[in-house]
N, C-alpha and C positions, 0 to 999 in steps of 0.2 A: 435849655436845654444844659447849662452847663452846672447851672445849681442841682437841678436834679441828679446828676451823674457823680456830682461830688462826694456826697455821703455815702453813695453805695460805694465808690472807689476805697472810701477811707476806710469803709467797713468788712473790703476786701482785704485790706493792710493789715487792718488789728485780727481779723481771723489768721492769715496766715500768720504774722508773728506767732499767735498763741498756740497755731498747730507746732510749729519749730519750737518751741520752748523746750519739749521732751529731747528734741534731736539736739538743741542746745546742752542741756543737761550729759545725756550721755558721751558728750562728744570730752565734756569736761572731768566726766567720770573716767573716761578709756585711760589704760595703761600707758605707759609709754615702753619702748624698746628695753631702755633701761631698767625703768620700776621691774619688766617682768622676770627679766636677765638676773636681777638682784633676789627677786623673789626664789627663784631657782636655787640661784647660788644658798641662799640661807637653809636650803634644806640637807641636813647633814645626819650621821646617825651617831648619837653618842657624844663624849667627850674626846675619847682616843675608841683605837679600834686593833686589832691581831686577828688575822686572817693567813690563808694560805691560797695564793693567785694560782692559778692554773692556766697559759696561753698553750694554745693549739693553733701553730703554723701551718696553713694548708695551701700547697700551692696549687699551682693550673692544672698539672697532674692527679690532684687529689691526693698526694703525696703528704702525710701530716707527722710534723714534727713536735715533742712536747716538752717546756720547760715548766719546772714550778717554783713558786719564791715565795718566803714568807714575808708577809706585810705587815708594818705598823705602823699606825697613823694618828698624830694627835693633832688636837683642834684647839687653833689659840683665838680666833675671832677679834684680832687685831692686836691683842697684848702683846706687847713687848716688838711691837711693828712686823707678827705675822698673821696671816692665816691660818697655815697648818703647817707641818713638816710631815712626811712620809720617808720611810726606810725598807727596802728591799735587800733579802739575802737569797740568792739563789739556793735551791735542795738539789734539783734534778733538770739536766742531766749533770752524771757527774763529773766530765770535764768542764763543768762550769760551777760545782757547789763550792759555795763561796763568796762568789761574785756580788758587790755588795754594792746597792745606789743609793745615795741619800738626796733628798728634794727638800728646800726651804722656801715654800711659796710665802714671798714676802706682800704685806698689807701696804707698804707706803707706797705711794705714785712717783714713778719712776724707777722703781728699784726692781733688777731683773730678778728671775727665781736664782737660788742657790742651788748647783747640781754639782756631785761629786761621785765618782765611778773607782770603785775597789777592785782589780785586779789580783788575785792571787798568785797568779802565777809570776807578775812582777814586784807583788809586795809593797805597790805604791798605792797611792789615794790619790787620784787627778781630780782637780776641779775643772767644769766643763765648762768651755767657752758659748757664748751665745750661737757660735755657728756650727757647734758640738750639737747643739738643742734640736738642729734639725735632722741630725741621723739617726737611724733606725734605732729601737729599743730591742735590744736581741734577735734582732733580723726580723720584728714583727712587723705590722703596719701601722704601730704608734709610733710618733717619735719619743726621744725622752722629753722633749719639751710637751708632748700629748701627756705626758706622767703627772705632771704637775697642773698645775691650776693655774691659768692665766689670770691675772687681775682685769676685773671689769673695764677698768679706765683706760686701758690699752686697745680697746678697742671701741669705733662710732658702731650702736644699736640702734636698728628700726624694724619697728612692727612691720611688718607686708601684709600678713593677711590670717584669717581664721582658715582652720584646717581640718580634716578628722583623718588622724591616722587609727588603723583596726577599730576602727568604732568607736574611736576616743576625740573630742574636741580638744584641739591644739592652738596655740599662739607659734604663729610661725615668725622668728625674728631673724633680723639679716645682722652680721656683726662683721665689719670690715676692718683689719688694721689700719693703726694710724701710723705706724712707722711704716718703714720700705725693709728688705731683705730678707723675709719671712718666706716660708716655700706655698702659705695658703692668701690666695687673693680675698677671700670672704667666706664664711661660715653661714648656712641656715640650720636653725634652730628651734625643732618642733618641741612644745613645751605644755604639758597638758595642762587646759583649762581649772581642772578639780582641785590640784594639789601641787601645782609647777614642777612634777618630775620632770625632767629631761629625757623624753622618749626618743629622736633622731636627732643625728645633725649629719649633715652633707660638707663637704671641705672639697675647695676649691683651688686650682692652682692658679698663680699669678695671672696665666691667661686665660682666668673666670671658665676652666673647664673643671667638671665634677672629676675630683683626684680619689675621692673615697668616701665612704658611708658608714656612718655608726649606729648602731642601734643598741639598746639599751634595756633588761629588764629588773625591774624593780622588786623589793618583796619589805612586807613592815614586822619590825621584832619589837612587841613593846609599845611603843610611842613611836620609836626611830623607823624612819622610811629609809632603805640602805639598798644600793643596786647590787644586782648578786650576779649579773652576767650581762657582758656587752660582747658584739659583733661586728669586726671593723671590715670592711671588704672595699680593696683598691681596685677600684674599676678600670683602669690602665695595665697593671701590671696582671690582672684578675686573679690576687693571692686573697688570702683571708687569714683573720686572726680572730680567736674563739677568747676570750678573758672572762675566767669564771675564778667567783671568791668562796670558799667555802670554809669551813669550820671555823666563822665567825665568831668573835666576842667582845661586847661592848665594855666601855669604863672599865679599864683594867688599870685605871693609877698609872700608866706611863708616863716618865718625869721626862725633863727639858734634858738630863743628862744622858738620855736616850739615843739622843738625837744628834749627837755630835757626831764629827768626821770623823775621829779617832777609833767611835767604835765601828767603824769599818773594818778595820783590821782585826780587832781583839774581838769582835760580835757581843752583843746584848745580854749582858748578866742579866739572866733570870732568879 
């Protein structure tokens, strides 16, 4: 009897291994959380951008305040140790006109973003500390740190699941900060499987309670994918910020000199 079942048992084992091969191959081909985040990060619109950014701040009573800033952005892609640089000049409201904000997003591991703020009333440029980066940007639901681009190596990224978001198939990635002292305990990021656009981010506080939700809308200009609107809702304060980009111009030939801290005082020469 034993000799009769041994070949059958071997056959079942061989069939089982054969049927498992496609699953093994699929497992090897799956993208890791970091792989997906890198592909999402590599989406950028052109070598540089000039645009108008309108922030609409809406409180729990539905009252709205509007802020308009001119935005200049330049992509470096690791050149000279930078990922990108961004410059903001406030145009509206009148009492905030001339407020400048400069961001240097470094590509070097372990190097925090460089952030500088210029207040015309004080006529001084102040470099923001790591603690300052957690403060609200002009009263919005975005922090100064959110306005920059966090390096991927600062977080541990884990693929959680696949999900449908407004009918679009997405990867969901959990990103947990490696260092302590920030205001976020983790983020959940929905990234399109089709083209790796970031469509939604849920921010959790250090107690792992949902703090705010961010959604993004994108458009295609030529071959470039750019986001044109994002909405951030602080669910704990019942406050909302709508961030809209208009008058977008790509590839303007912006120079490195346009992103020095001294530009915050004198303005950008056109």
